[in-house]
N, C-alpha and C positions, 0 to 999 in steps of 0.2 A: 764342308759345312752345308747342310740343307737350308735353303732360304725359308723365311717365315711364311706361315700359311694362315688363312682365315679359317679354313675347315680341314681337319684331318680325319679321314674315314679309314677305319681299321678292320681287316678281315683275316681269316685264317688262310684262305686260298684266293688266288686270282679268280674273280667272278663273284665272290661273296658280296662285296660292296655294291657291285653293279646290280645284283638281284634285288637288293633291298633299297638302294638309295640313288641309283644312276640318274633318275629324273630330277631329284632335288639337287644333285651335284651339277648336272647340266645347267639348271636354272641359275645356280650360284655362280658358275663360271661365266655365263652370259651376262651376269650383272657386274662382272669385273672382279669377283672375289678369287683369291688364290686358293685352289683346292688341291689337296694331296691325298694319296692313298698309300697305306702301309699294309702290305701282305706279310704275314708271319712265316708262311711256308711257300714252297714252290709247287705244292700239291703233287709231289712226285709219286704218290701212291694211287692217283686217280686211275680208275678202270680204263679210261680211254684217253688218248692223246699222250704226250710226253712233256717234259719240262720245257724243252725248246719251243715246241709249238704253243704251249700255254702262254709263254712269255711273249711270243709274237702276237697272240690273240689279245693279251692284256695291253700291249702297245697300241694295237689298232683301236681298242676300246678307249684308251686314254686320249687318242687323237680326236675321236668323236665327242668325248665329254669335255675336252679342253682342260685336262688335268695338268697342273703346273709341275708336279713331281710325284713319282711313284717309286717306292722303296720296298725291297723284299729282304727280310731278315734271314732267310735261308734256314729257319729252324725246322726240325723234323716233322714232317706230315704224320699225323696220328701219334706224335710223340711229345706234344707240347707240355703235358703234365710232368714228363721226365726232365724237362729243362725249364720248369716254371720260374724259378728265381732269375735265371739268365734272361728269359723272355721279359719279365717285368723290368729288369735293368735296362734292356735295350729299348723297350717302349718308353720308359722314362727319358732316356737319352733323346729319342726322336721328339717327344713332347717338348722337352726343354729347348731343343734346337729350333723347332718350328713355331713354338708358342702360339698355337691355334686358339681362337676364341671358342670354337666348338669342336668336340671330338665325338665321332660316331663309332659304335661297336655293335656286334650282333646281339640280339635279344638273348637273355640268359637261359631260356629254355628252347631247345632245338633238337631235332632228331639226330643231328650230327654232333658227336662229342667235341670235335675241334671247335665248333662254333661256340659252344658253351664254355670251353676252356678260354677262348679269346675274350669272351665277355668278362670272365673273372679276372684274367690277366690285366686287361685294360683298366678295369675298376681299381685294382690295386696300384697299377702304375700311375694313374691320375692322382691317387692319394699320396703315393710316395714322391711324385714329382714336385709336390709342394712342400716337402720336408727339407729344410735348408741343409741339414747335415747328411741327408741320404745321398751317397755317391757324389759328394760335393765337388770333388776335383774331376772325376771321370765323366760325369754326365752333365755338368754345367750348372748354372744358377737355378735355384728353385723357382717353379712356376706351376700354376694350375689353371686350366682353361675355365672360362666363364660357365660353359654348359657342357654336359655330357648326356648323350641320348642314345637309345637303342633303336636299331632298324631291324626289320624282319627278313629272315631268309626262308625257312621251311615252316615255321609256326607263327601264329599270331595271337594276340589278345586285342581287346578294344584299344585302339591307339589313344594316347593322351592328346596328340595333335596331328594334323594332316598337312601335307604340302600338295597344293594343286599342281599336278603335272600334265594337265590336259593338253597344253600347248606343246609339250615336248614328249608326249607319250610315245609316238612313233620313233622318235630319236632314241628313247630309252630301249625300245625293242631292237632297234638296229645295233645298239651297243651290245645287248645280250647276244645277238646273232653273230657278233665277232667271235664268240666262243663256240665255233662250229664243232670242235672236238668233243664238247660236253653236251650240247643241246640237239645235235643232229645225229641221225643214224647213218653212218658211213660204212663203207666196206671194211670188214674186219673189226668193227666195234662190237662191244657187248651191250646188252640191254641194261640200262640203269634208270633210276627215277628221273634223272635229268633229261634223258632223251626219249622219255615216254610221256609226252604231254606236259612237260614242266613249264614251258613258256606259256602255254594256254592257261595253266594254273596261276602264273604270275599275272596274266591279263585279268583273270577272274578276280584275283585279290585286289588289284589296283582299281578295277571297276567297282568292286564292293566298297572299298574305302572311299571312292569318289561319290557313290550314292550316299554314304554316311556323312560326307562333307558337303554335299550339295553341288558337286561338280562332276565332270565326266570320268576323270581318272585322278587318283591321288595316291601318294605314298604315306604310310602311317609310321609314327614314331612314339616311343615312350621315354619320358624323362627318367634318367637314372635317379636313385636316391640322392638327395642334396649332398654335393661334394665340394661346395665352394667354401673354403675356409681361408682364414688369414694364413700366410706363410708362417711355418713354425721356426 
């Protein structure tokens, strides 16, 4: 049984959550909140690196962020739509087990289809998690988090709110640098958007959000449509 969490951040691949929300999660962990990450796939189809190395990189990132628990559902990379109902059931199970006050998921529009799939899967899972008769015996007692918000990976809109990460910005970048297989050009790697100035683009985005928020660096978030209902 996974212990309860204050925040559950969900992504398709190891590094998704870190790109969009590592600074906010760092701050939350420093404040004593229990933060967990749920990856739906092992990113086994990534152009560079392999599953074993990606898991080692994720573990290193977790240590820097102070993550209380990280879980991977092992669903197929680039195949989430084919296992959509199973993915929803498994996310419901994790939400009911951990009972987080806040759930984070990728913004619903992104150049990577897996990110968009996760956004839709999590939205449905949050709704289903509060239905008392949905998977009642298998997934545990009904529960819905207080808040559900989107973080940004590859695309942005004007955020609804910002988190000032100025004091942990360099720590966030160190977290992202744990994923050397993705963000650095090493021997025998192929060129991808991630190792062609991607970290610089993240810095530009966080600096831009910071200007909009009146601070040095910030992460931006969008509230999902209201999903706080009484349990059915």
